[in-house]
DRENPA-596723 format. One record per residue: residue number from 1; chain; z, y, x of N, C-alpha, C in turn. Coordinates in steps of 0.001 Angstrom, whole numbers. Layout:
+------+-------+---------+---------+---------+---------+---------+---------+---------+---------+---------+
| resi | chain |    n.zz |    n.yy |    n.xx |   ca.zz |   ca.yy |   ca.xx |    c.zz |    c.yy |    c.xx |
+------+-------+---------+---------+---------+---------+---------+---------+---------+---------+---------+
|  NUM |     A |       Z |       Y |       X |       Z |       Y |       X |       Z |       Y |       X |
...
+------+-------+---------+---------+---------+---------+---------+---------+---------+---------+---------+
END
This chain:
+------+-------+---------+---------+---------+---------+---------+---------+---------+---------+---------+
| resi | chain |    n.zz |    n.yy |    n.xx |   ca.zz |   ca.yy |   ca.xx |    c.zz |    c.yy |    c.xx |
+------+-------+---------+---------+---------+---------+---------+---------+---------+---------+---------+
|    1 |     A |    7650 |   19496 |   10490 |    7291 |   18431 |    9148 |    8245 |   18551 |    8395 |
|    2 |     A |    7957 |   18461 |    6936 |    9086 |   18319 |    5883 |    9491 |   16868 |    6039 |
|    3 |     A |   10460 |   17071 |    4636 |   11452 |   15476 |    4891 |   10735 |   15098 |    4309 |
|    4 |     A |    9869 |   15437 |    3127 |    8915 |   14816 |    2559 |    7820 |   13695 |    2925 |
|    5 |     A |    7373 |   14686 |    4025 |    6291 |   13887 |    4801 |    6779 |   13210 |    5785 |
|    6 |     A |    7727 |   13226 |    6398 |    8519 |   12312 |    7174 |    8658 |   11076 |    6543 |
|    7 |     A |    9194 |   11208 |    5756 |    9468 |   10071 |    4715 |    7980 |    9186 |    4167 |
|    8 |     A |    7683 |    9560 |    3946 |    5938 |    9070 |    3502 |    5187 |    8539 |    4739 |
|    9 |     A |    5773 |    9190 |    6145 |    5144 |    8931 |    7288 |    6124 |    7319 |    7616 |
|   10 |     A |    6983 |    7388 |    7496 |    7899 |    6145 |    7983 |    8015 |    5039 |    6899 |
|   11 |     A |    7822 |    5510 |    5322 |    7332 |    4469 |    4288 |    6132 |    3552 |    4960 |
|   12 |     A |    5132 |    4181 |    5320 |    3635 |    3467 |    5749 |    4066 |    2805 |    6980 |
|   13 |     A |    5024 |    3399 |    7961 |    5023 |    2881 |    9538 |    6042 |    1664 |    9281 |
|   14 |     A |    6991 |    1895 |    8552 |    8113 |     601 |    8402 |    7723 |    -363 |    7458 |
|   15 |     A |    7455 |    -265 |    5884 |    7172 |   -1001 |    4914 |    5379 |   -1838 |    5290 |
|   16 |     A |    4769 |    -842 |    5147 |    3225 |   -1216 |    5309 |    3029 |   -1715 |    6464 |
|   17 |     A |    3211 |   -1164 |    7912 |    2993 |   -1838 |    9131 |    4079 |   -2669 |    9929 |
|   18 |     A |    5138 |   -2289 |    9936 |    6402 |   -2915 |   10435 |    7014 |   -4075 |    9359 |
|   19 |     A |    6217 |   -3873 |    8340 |    7452 |   -5156 |    7707 |    8823 |   -5031 |    7738 |
|   20 |     A |    9265 |   -3786 |    7769 |   11214 |   -3221 |    7393 |   11338 |   -3719 |    6708 |
|   21 |     A |   11332 |   -4726 |    5818 |   11639 |   -4588 |    4125 |   13243 |   -3877 |    3877 |
|   22 |     A |   14014 |   -3650 |    4991 |   15323 |   -2956 |    4944 |   15171 |   -1746 |    4621 |
|   23 |     A |   13775 |   -1188 |    5013 |   13772 |      40 |    4882 |   13515 |     981 |    3309 |
|   24 |     A |   12921 |    -143 |    2622 |   12915 |     245 |    1313 |   13574 |     535 |     218 |
|   25 |     A |   15069 |     357 |     991 |   16242 |     301 |     170 |   16623 |    1551 |     492 |
|   26 |     A |   16375 |    2283 |    1943 |   16589 |    3566 |    2171 |   15909 |    5122 |    1670 |
|   27 |     A |   14568 |    3961 |    1512 |   13025 |    5398 |     681 |   12973 |    5520 |    -537 |
|   28 |     A |   13273 |    4255 |   -1069 |   12688 |    3884 |   -2770 |   13526 |    3850 |   -3882 |
|   29 |     A |   13548 |    4902 |   -4683 |   14175 |    5180 |   -5698 |   14237 |    3676 |   -6454 |
|   30 |     A |   15619 |    3769 |   -7197 |   15875 |    2683 |   -8204 |   14854 |    2699 |   -9107 |
|   31 |     A |   14357 |    3758 |   -9868 |   13700 |    3809 |  -11263 |   11748 |    4092 |  -10852 |
|   32 |     A |   11886 |    4222 |   -9263 |   10367 |    3839 |   -8919 |    9726 |    2584 |   -9479 |
|   33 |     A |    8554 |    2961 |  -10342 |    7970 |    1473 |  -10940 |    7369 |     745 |   -9560 |
|   34 |     A |    6900 |    -366 |   -9821 |    6262 |   -1154 |   -8784 |    5435 |   -2837 |   -9642 |
|   35 |     A |    5486 |   -3671 |   -9039 |    4685 |   -4547 |   -9675 |    5685 |   -5598 |  -10292 |
|   36 |     A |    5326 |   -5309 |  -11697 |    6434 |   -6196 |  -12719 |    7900 |   -5947 |  -12885 |
|   37 |     A |    8075 |   -4269 |  -12264 |    9403 |   -3792 |  -12242 |    9697 |   -2559 |  -11714 |
|   38 |     A |   10860 |   -2588 |  -11091 |   11434 |    -931 |  -10651 |   11882 |   -1356 |   -9388 |
|   39 |     A |   12119 |    -133 |   -8963 |   12435 |      22 |   -7566 |   12191 |    -803 |   -6310 |
|   40 |     A |   12875 |    -815 |   -5107 |   12439 |   -1526 |   -4065 |   12224 |   -2766 |   -4292 |
|   41 |     A |   12788 |   -3396 |   -4785 |   12027 |   -5171 |   -4965 |   11055 |   -5355 |   -5895 |
|   42 |     A |   10390 |   -4290 |   -6489 |    9046 |   -4106 |   -7411 |    8384 |   -3603 |   -6103 |
|   43 |     A |    8374 |   -2597 |   -5597 |    7178 |   -2246 |   -4158 |    6927 |   -3228 |   -3630 |
|   44 |     A |    8423 |   -3976 |   -3011 |    8463 |   -4779 |   -1900 |    7614 |   -6090 |   -2597 |
|   45 |     A |    7363 |   -6474 |   -3760 |    6688 |   -7857 |   -4387 |    5228 |   -7544 |   -4096 |
|   46 |     A |    5053 |   -5938 |   -4198 |    3216 |   -5691 |   -4055 |    2574 |   -6366 |   -2832 |
|   47 |     A |    3876 |   -5672 |   -1745 |    3314 |   -5417 |      68 |    3580 |   -6760 |      57 |
|   48 |     A |    4765 |   -7831 |    -721 |    4647 |   -9418 |     -20 |    3324 |   -9854 |    -381 |
|   49 |     A |    3265 |   -9896 |   -1540 |    1740 |  -10529 |   -2045 |     742 |  -10147 |   -1295 |
|   50 |     A |     483 |   -8752 |   -1114 |    -690 |   -8422 |    -121 |    -466 |   -9127 |    1304 |
|   51 |     A |     536 |   -9204 |    1633 |     908 |   -9699 |    3247 |     590 |  -11221 |    3373 |
|   52 |     A |     264 |  -11944 |    1762 |     248 |  -13238 |    2016 |   -1314 |  -13424 |    2119 |
|   53 |     A |   -2300 |  -12332 |    1185 |   -3240 |  -12700 |    1862 |   -3450 |  -12196 |    3178 |
|   54 |     A |   -3205 |  -11035 |    3600 |   -3646 |  -10971 |    5039 |   -2513 |  -10199 |    5750 |
|   55 |     A |   -2175 |  -11068 |    6335 |    -957 |  -11314 |    7683 |    -715 |  -10153 |    8226 |
|   56 |     A |   -1844 |   -9954 |    8703 |   -1972 |   -9063 |   10236 |   -2626 |   -7721 |    9582 |
|   57 |     A |   -2409 |   -7281 |    8440 |   -2963 |   -6012 |    7972 |   -2304 |   -4717 |    8213 |
|   58 |     A |   -2604 |   -3656 |    8875 |   -2504 |   -2776 |    9450 |   -3340 |   -1340 |    8996 |
|   59 |     A |   -2185 |    -389 |    8434 |   -2962 |     653 |    7771 |   -2821 |    1696 |    8761 |
|   60 |     A |   -3732 |    2772 |    9034 |   -3779 |    4149 |    9758 |   -3964 |    5196 |    8931 |
|   61 |     A |   -3283 |    6111 |    8846 |   -2961 |    7670 |    8477 |   -4250 |    8441 |    8869 |
|   62 |     A |   -5446 |    8437 |    7725 |   -6112 |    9269 |    8059 |   -6031 |   11027 |    8255 |
|   63 |     A |   -5068 |   10729 |    6934 |   -4623 |   12139 |    6405 |   -3701 |   12807 |    5800 |
|   64 |     A |   -2704 |   13272 |    5670 |   -1667 |   13272 |    4591 |   -1385 |   15019 |    4842 |
|   65 |     A |    -932 |   15078 |    3010 |    -744 |   16484 |    2799 |     354 |   16737 |    1885 |
|   66 |     A |    1365 |   17562 |    2264 |    2548 |   17139 |    1236 |    2459 |   18417 |     686 |
|   67 |     A |    3225 |   18672 |    -375 |    3538 |   20045 |   -1232 |    4572 |   19893 |   -2152 |
|   68 |     A |    5915 |   20700 |   -2176 |    6951 |   20256 |   -2875 |    7632 |   18957 |   -2746 |
|   69 |     A |    7603 |   18261 |   -3704 |    7950 |   16890 |   -4016 |    6692 |   16168 |   -3976 |
|   70 |     A |    5882 |   16050 |   -3622 |    4495 |   15481 |   -3913 |    3759 |   15001 |   -2327 |
|   71 |     A |    3088 |   13836 |   -2010 |    2255 |   13721 |    -831 |    1231 |   12819 |    -972 |
|   72 |     A |     507 |   13165 |    -383 |    -970 |   12437 |    -567 |   -1660 |   11919 |     383 |
|   73 |     A |   -1606 |   10484 |     849 |   -1629 |   10179 |    2035 |   -3334 |    9447 |    1961 |
|   74 |     A |   -4571 |    9914 |    3103 |   -5325 |    8963 |    2894 |   -5445 |    8133 |    4204 |
|   75 |     A |   -5804 |    6871 |    3912 |   -5655 |    5757 |    5027 |   -6817 |    4940 |    4949 |
|   76 |     A |   -6416 |    4233 |    5928 |   -7992 |    2904 |    6407 |   -6948 |    1850 |    6833 |
|   77 |     A |   -7410 |     721 |    6158 |   -6495 |      28 |    6379 |   -7754 |   -1346 |    7146 |
|   78 |     A |   -7070 |   -2427 |    7959 |   -7771 |   -3570 |    8373 |   -7368 |   -4626 |    8404 |
|   79 |     A |   -7310 |   -5932 |    8094 |   -7074 |   -7138 |    8497 |   -7681 |   -8228 |    8334 |
|   80 |     A |   -7249 |   -9729 |    8182 |   -7707 |  -11222 |    8209 |   -7469 |  -11795 |    7108 |
|   81 |     A |   -8396 |  -11862 |    5987 |   -7761 |  -12708 |    5057 |   -7597 |  -13981 |    5238 |
|   82 |     A |   -6092 |  -14249 |    5279 |   -5932 |  -15802 |    5883 |   -4930 |  -16644 |    4724 |
|   83 |     A |   -4763 |  -16009 |    3568 |   -4372 |  -16369 |    2212 |   -5253 |  -15895 |    1030 |
|   84 |     A |   -4503 |  -16302 |     173 |   -5503 |  -16434 |   -1506 |   -5479 |  -14961 |   -1561 |
|   85 |     A |   -6407 |  -14073 |   -2164 |   -6254 |  -13078 |   -2526 |   -6924 |  -12600 |   -3923 |
|   86 |     A |   -5832 |  -12883 |   -5372 |   -6504 |  -12953 |   -6457 |   -7370 |  -14165 |   -6284 |
|   87 |     A |   -8264 |  -14317 |   -6895 |   -9001 |  -15426 |   -7281 |   -9987 |  -16156 |   -6051 |
|   88 |     A |   -9714 |  -14880 |   -4565 |  -10760 |  -15448 |   -3740 |   -9651 |  -16234 |   -2234 |
|   89 |     A |  -10396 |  -17453 |   -2386 |   -9306 |  -18313 |   -1557 |   -9480 |  -17955 |    -181 |
|   90 |     A |   -8793 |  -18093 |     721 |   -8939 |  -17712 |    2332 |   -9870 |  -17839 |    2772 |
|   91 |     A |  -11063 |  -16729 |    3406 |  -11899 |  -17072 |    4087 |  -11672 |  -16675 |    5574 |
|   92 |     A |  -11153 |  -16417 |    6104 |  -10712 |  -15722 |    7225 |  -11289 |  -14639 |    7736 |
|   93 |     A |  -11856 |  -14117 |    6775 |  -12784 |  -12657 |    7350 |  -12070 |  -11613 |    7362 |
|   94 |     A |  -12479 |  -10975 |    8412 |  -12016 |   -9313 |    8588 |  -12432 |   -8370 |    7661 |
|   95 |     A |  -11520 |   -7869 |    6906 |  -12003 |   -6653 |    6331 |  -11476 |   -5280 |    6644 |
|   96 |     A |  -12040 |   -4487 |    6233 |  -11766 |   -2931 |    6611 |  -11822 |   -2022 |    5398 |
|   97 |     A |  -10868 |   -1449 |    4935 |  -11195 |    -252 |    3955 |  -10045 |     715 |    3861 |
|   98 |     A |  -10834 |    1812 |    2675 |   -9647 |    2870 |    2730 |   -9217 |    3346 |    1180 |
|   99 |     A |   -8075 |    4029 |    1212 |   -7784 |    4330 |     207 |   -6713 |    5890 |      51 |
|  100 |     A |   -6298 |    6103 |   -1060 |   -5394 |    7216 |    -756 |   -4283 |    6982 |   -1504 |
|  101 |     A |   -3117 |    7029 |   -1375 |   -1614 |    6766 |   -2075 |   -1127 |    8388 |   -2125 |
|  102 |     A |    -332 |    8282 |   -3858 |     331 |    9196 |   -4086 |    1633 |    9249 |   -3953 |
|  103 |     A |    2893 |    9718 |   -3586 |    3977 |    9729 |   -3426 |    4459 |   11033 |   -4290 |
|  104 |     A |    5349 |   10384 |   -5251 |    6281 |   11843 |   -5940 |    7789 |   11199 |   -5523 |
|  105 |     A |    8592 |   12264 |   -4935 |   10015 |   12491 |   -4313 |   11053 |   12908 |   -5610 |
|  106 |     A |   12249 |   12255 |   -5269 |   13093 |   12954 |   -6879 |   13806 |   13679 |   -6127 |
|  107 |     A |   14979 |   14392 |   -6448 |   15658 |   15450 |   -6177 |   16402 |   15170 |   -4642 |
|  108 |     A |   17027 |   13361 |   -4449 |   17629 |   12910 |   -3388 |   16734 |   12651 |   -2158 |
|  109 |     A |   15389 |   12871 |   -2553 |   14213 |   13018 |   -1548 |   13804 |   11802 |   -1051 |
|  110 |     A |   13946 |   10828 |   -2356 |   13972 |    9218 |   -2362 |   12254 |    9253 |   -2875 |
|  111 |     A |   11600 |    7826 |   -2682 |   10090 |    7940 |   -3656 |   10422 |    7308 |   -4915 |
|  112 |     A |    9823 |    8129 |   -5864 |   10279 |    7752 |   -6887 |    8771 |    7668 |   -7756 |
|  113 |     A |    7725 |    7505 |   -7218 |    6404 |    7094 |   -7828 |    5407 |    6893 |   -6945 |
|  114 |     A |    4805 |    5555 |   -6422 |    3880 |    5747 |   -5563 |    2670 |    4894 |   -6750 |
|  115 |     A |    1202 |    6156 |   -6471 |     319 |    5518 |   -7260 |    -995 |    5476 |   -6120 |
|  116 |     A |   -1902 |    4506 |   -6155 |   -2970 |    4362 |   -5227 |   -4360 |    4037 |   -6042 |
|  117 |     A |   -5114 |    4316 |   -4855 |   -6366 |    4079 |   -5498 |   -6912 |    3440 |   -4101 |
|  118 |     A |   -7816 |    2550 |   -4400 |   -8693 |    2145 |   -2969 |   -9941 |    1519 |   -3319 |
|  119 |     A |  -10887 |    1144 |   -2491 |  -12148 |     820 |   -1966 |  -11928 |    -770 |   -2596 |
|  120 |     A |  -11403 |   -1318 |   -3506 |  -11503 |   -2646 |   -4228 |  -12860 |   -3384 |   -3853 |
|  121 |     A |  -13803 |   -2894 |   -4255 |  -14870 |   -3236 |   -4793 |  -15878 |   -3686 |   -3284 |
|  122 |     A |  -15305 |   -2822 |   -2552 |  -16036 |   -2847 |    -944 |  -15097 |   -4213 |    -135 |
|  123 |     A |  -14138 |   -3961 |    -499 |  -13152 |   -5188 |    -180 |  -13490 |   -6716 |    -677 |
|  124 |     A |  -13674 |   -6555 |   -2012 |  -14145 |   -7994 |   -2248 |  -15426 |   -8142 |   -1526 |
|  125 |     A |  -16393 |   -7435 |   -1603 |  -17831 |   -7427 |   -1281 |  -17455 |   -7984 |     158 |
|  126 |     A |  -16821 |   -7840 |    1454 |  -16282 |   -8156 |    2603 |  -15973 |   -9413 |    2537 |
|  127 |     A |  -15372 |   -9960 |    1288 |  -14839 |  -11301 |    1570 |  -15647 |  -12610 |     550 |
|  128 |     A |  -16930 |  -11770 |     283 |  -18182 |  -12873 |    -338 |  -18748 |  -12921 |   -1572 |
|  129 |     A |  -17490 |  -11937 |   -2152 |  -17556 |  -12112 |   -3550 |  -18786 |  -11685 |   -4173 |
|  130 |     A |  -19483 |  -11955 |   -5039 |  -20762 |  -11682 |   -5395 |  -20182 |  -11283 |   -7154 |
|  131 |     A |  -20649 |   -9847 |   -6998 |  -20446 |   -8786 |   -8684 |  -21829 |   -8992 |   -8938 |
|  132 |     A |  -21728 |   -9389 |  -10058 |  -23039 |   -9219 |  -11094 |  -22463 |   -8462 |  -12245 |
|  133 |     A |  -23447 |   -7493 |  -12690 |  -23430 |   -7165 |  -13918 |  -23468 |   -8116 |  -15036 |
|  134 |     A |  -22498 |   -7539 |  -16300 |  -22499 |   -8362 |  -17743 |  -23909 |   -8339 |  -18244 |
|  135 |     A |  -24368 |   -9773 |  -18712 |  -25957 |   -9988 |  -19072 |  -25560 |   -9103 |  -20648 |
+------+-------+---------+---------+---------+---------+---------+---------+---------+---------+---------+
END
């Protein structure tokens, strides 16, 4: 296992699943863009927001590919909506959805960029949100 692969696995295990926020300061570079800013706090802000909506959210790594200073992680997540999620009030609904997260590492081995895509439409459907095309 490469260093970047091990760091990517720790990022998901510590931050996403175990809520070890102190690990963000060991894994994330100060220039890493996040929710409304840069660095560990900006990345943590996104996770805190998601955890407010889904306190029991858990991620499982389905596939992980590392090459040079890049890692791609395909994951599956599941959790119960117990808090506000965007405009959707708490539903108590259990959801399950997939996504992919791409990480780029700097020369020090810290995460310098995080970019994710996920099945947000599927997640919203599971929460009962009706999506109608514009007229």
